[in-house]
N, C-alpha and C positions, 0 to 999 in steps of 0.2 A: 337549354343546350343539349344538343344531340351528343351521343356517345361518339360518333364519328368525328365531331368537332374535337373532342378530347383527344382521341387517338391521333388526329392530325397535329395538334399541338405537341403531343408527346414525342411524335416522330420528328417534328420540326426542331425540338430542342435536344434531340439525341438520346432521349430516354429509352432505355431497352427494357422490354418486358421479359423478366426471367420466367422459366417454366416453374409451375408449382413444385415445391420441395416435398418429398415424402416424410412421413413421421420419422423414420429412421435417420434421415438427414438432420431433421430438426432436433432430434434427441442427441445425436452425435455432436452437433453444434452447441447445444445447451451444456452438455457434459464437458466440452472443451473450455467453455466459458467459465462454468462453475469450478473446474479444476484450476484454472488460472487464478481465479478470485480466492480460492482456498490456499493456494501457495503464497499468494501475496499476503493473505491474513497471517499464515504461519511465520512469514518473514518479519512481519510487524511484532508479533508476539515474541519472537526470538530476540529482536532488538530491545524490546522493553525489558525482557528478562535479563539481558546482558547489562543493561543500564542499571538495574536494581543491584546486581552482583558487584559491579564496579563501584557504585556509590557506597554499598556496605563496606567494602574492602577499603575504600578511601577513609571512611569514618573510623575504621579500626587502626589507622596509622598512629604511631606515637609521635611525640614532638620531634625526636631526632630524625625520624624518616621524613617528616614533613620539611624539616629544614634542609635535608639532603635534596629534595626535589624542588626546593624553593616556594613553598606554599605556606600559608598561615592557617591557624585554626579557624579563623573566620572564612577563609577561602573553601576549607573542607566543609564547614557548616552550610555555606550557600549552596555548594554543589550537592552535598548530601541531603539537603531538605527539599530538593526539587522533586516534583512527581515524576514518575517513571515515564510518562508520555512526552515529557519536555526534554529537548536536548540540553 
């Protein structure tokens, strides 16, 4: 297969050849993607941390408080014993 055949096929299907990117463009794109991923990871860790705090607070409720909100000690135990990564 000749290179001209490949180019004809690419042109036929509407594939556009982009000019080569500079190293600065590649670096900027990589930094943007890495920043997005880091922010996503921070959000996950914050969610996990909040779950731990809420479950600990739930486990500290006394029987009167649990009756007030309509849950039992068993409900508290089930929720409080979940790992932090599980909803």
